[in-house]
N, C-alpha and C positions, 0 to 999 in steps of 0.2 A: 154652783148652786146645791146645797142637803136638804136629802131627801128623806123626813123624818117619816118611817116607811108608816107607822104603827095612824097617823094621822093621814097618810096619803091612799093608803089601804093596797101599798104594794111597794116590793122592795127592788128598784131597780138595778141591781146589784147580786141580788139574790139570795144574801145571809141570812135573810129573816125569813122565817115564814109567817107573814102577817096573819095569816085565819090565823094557825095554830096561837099567836101570844094575843090573838084578839079575846081568843074562845080559853085563853089560860085567865087570863085577870081580864074583869067585864071595864075597873074603872083605874088606869093606870094613875092618874094621880092620887087617888086612893090610896091603892094598894105601896105606892112610894111613900106615903107623908105615915103609912102606920104600919112599913117594915119592922118585923124583929132583927132585933141585932143577929142571932145568930146568922140569918145567909148574908146580912152586909158583912157581918168580922169577915165572911169567908170570900167572899168580893174585895174585900179589902186586903186579905193577906194576898191574895192571889195576884192583886195588881204589881205586889213588888218584884214577881218575879221577873218583870218584861217581858211576858208571852201573853198571850190573846185566850181568853176563857170560853170556853166552846169545845163541843165534840169534833169529832176527829172529821166528819164532816163541813161543817162549819170552817175549820181553819183549814182543810182545803181549798173553798168558795175562798179564805182570806186571799190565801200563799195566791189561788189564779189571780186576784184582782191587783194584791202588792208586789208580787215578785218577790213575797219572801217567806221564806219557810218558817210558823210562827209554833211548830212541835217542840216538843221537849225531848233535848237531846240528852246523851247519857254525861256525867257531867266529869271535866276532865280537869287533872289537876293545872295549877295556872302556872306559869313559868316566871323564873326570877331573874328577873331581865334586870 
């Protein structure tokens, strides 16, 4: 079952600091409906990287849960096989 942290008031995985998100935006529905283009464009652009968007703490918690390292790596040339 999916836990929607904002509505439940807690996050069982520890990825979301619910109190901070509740204090940051009082009404998420209105916020998302009226979101400006700039933040959405940044999220959209980042989604093309295949990595999670978040700070080091978030990425480390996500790694502990998923077992996958989601941090940015140094790009390497692709091999010509």
